[in-house]
Each structure stands twice: as C-alpha cells, then as structure tokens.
C-alpha positions, 0 to 999 in steps of 0.5 A: 667387514660390516658397514657399521664395522667400516664406519666405526673404523674410520671414526676411530682414526678422527682427530678431535678438535679441541680438548673439550671433544675427547672428554665428550667423546670418551663420556659418551663411549663410556656411557654405553660400554661401562659395566658395573660390577661388585669387584669393579668397573669394567668398560668393554667393546667387541670392537678393536678400533673402538678399544683403541680409541678408549685408550687413546682418549683415556690417555689424552683425558686423564694423563696416564695410561690404561690397557685392555686384554682381549678375551675371546673377541670382547675388548675389556678395560679394568678400572678401580672403583674409587678412581672411577667415582672420583675423577672419571664419574665427575670429569667426563661427567657421566649421571647428570644432563649432557647437552650444555654441561659436556658438549656446549659447542658444535664440535663437542656435540659432534664428538659426542655422537660419534662417541654414542655411534662408537659406544653403541651405535649401528647402521645398515648398509644403505643398499640394503636399508636405511636405519641408524640406531644407538643402543642407549640402553636406559630410558633417560639416557635416550632422551638426552642423546635424542635431545643432542641430535635434535640440537644438531638438527637431526630428528630421531626417535625412541623405542624400547626392545628387550628392556634396552632403549633404542635411539634410531634414525631411519631418513636416509637424509638424516643418517647421511646428516649423522654420518657427515656430522661425526666425521664419516664424511666419505660415507655420507656422500657414499650413502646419498649417491646410494639413494640417487641410484635407488631412486633412478632404478626405482623411477625405471622400474615404475616406468616399465612396469607401467609400459608393461600394464599399457600394453597387457591393457591395449592387447586385452582389449585387442582380444576382446574386440577381435572376438566380437568381430568374429562373433559378428562374422559367425552370425550375421557376416561381416559384409552387414555392417557398414562399410567404414566398420568392416574396414577397421574390423578387416584390420583388426583381425590381420594386425592385432598387435597394432595401435589404435594410431597404428591401425588408423594409419592403414585406411585410406583415408586415415583417421586418428586413434579417437575414430578407430576407437569410436569404430571398434566400440561400436563394433563391440556393441552390435556383438554384444546385442547380438 
C-alpha cells in the first residue's frame, strides 16, 4: 500500500463532527470525482475506501442508498441527471463559492479539505520527499481550494500540469498540518518524526564531510611541507637550517599524519600550534627560493 493509499484508508474511517461536515466533505469529493456525460453523470474513483466513503456520506446526506460498480479497479456510481441538477448540485453547492457557504466552521473546512484529498489528492512518502497535491482540474476550483487552505493557515500554490490545475504543498510542516487537520494525526506525527530523523542524518553527514575535508586539507598540506623539506635536503642539506627549523623538519618527515599541535608537543620544550605552523611556513619559503 502506498503512502497516499494509507492516508486515504485512515481518512475514510473518520467520523464527522456534524451534518454540515458530511455535506462539505461529500461536496469536495464530488467536485473532483464527477464525470459529466450525455447519458448521465458518474462519480468515479480508483480507491475502494473512497468509494465506500462516498456511499456512506451520500446515504447520510440524501437519506437513501446508492450503489457502485467495480470495472477493472474503477469504482463508478451512476446518478440520474435530473436528480443531480435538482438535488445534489444545490444541496452540495457544487457550482458556487465554497469557503463560507459550504464550510462556515473550522470542522467543516477540515472535512472539505479531507474530501478534496480523498477525491483528488496524493502525498509522497516523506522518507522520499515532501510533496502533497490536489488535482483540482479547473482553475476556478483550484483558486477556491487554495483559499480554503489559507483560511486554515496552510499556504499552498497552484500550477497547471497537462491541462489540469494542481494545488500543491511542499513544506513538510504545512503537509503535516494538513494531514493533522484532515484527521490523519498519527501520520502527521510520523512526518514530523521523519523530518527530525532527516535533519539529524543530514547534520551528521555535514559534520562527517567537514571532518573529511579538514583531514584532506591537513594531509595535502603535510605532503607539501615534506616535499619542501626533501628539496632542501637534496640541495643545501638540512644542516644549513637553523636548529629550530631542523628539529621541526625532522619531526614532520617522521610523523607525516600528525597535526601541528601533536608535532609541537613532541618538541622539547613543547611549542603551540601557531609556532609549529610558523616554522613550517618558513621552511616552505626557503624551499621556494631555492
């Protein structure tokens, strides 16, 4: 089961808080799932949990049953055109503004967004990437859905893809808030946990990369210093160097992997990191002038 299917399976089991929530949720689902044909109007979905949810909400709102048929994994409800126009479209306010009329209260807005997700939503597995979207199909409805989300303090954006208007959310906090508002509280917390794990892992990787880079720089610097020392040894000889430089040159060649601090501690008397660095720089300058 995909992450989206898991979310929809959980959302399809939620009990709405009031009758207005049932209307709001069913309105959003039908807006996205209705297919208008000359012979009639169909409500279709490829998710059986959503089909069962539509059936349940329809019976509660209109007080009579409705059945669907399964055609190769597509679940389809057939609705009489006259009944749709005279009762369903008006009761569910399918062709007007939605925010205040169909969802005047916070619980109704949450139910409406839940219906929009059940009807045309998807969300990526947060372990892979952060992305949630609603296939709103038409620009006007995409704008209404974006406005509805904004009224819930959730910022979404709209784009057009292959002739369909898509309302999408990229920030993991906004996705988690949307999941929580729709009723998938457990999955919302799971997303937060995944984001924390990712941040810890990324921080550890950054630190490891930084340490590796430091080691690489230190190693390259040590090799350049040893090359300089060997050049001096072959040309004028190390005995021509002052004793302080000769001592550190011998230590650098003997302990190529040690840090400046460690080299300084081997001297007698010991000197600090800056002192070792100054002496090795002086050796490099001498080598460059040969």
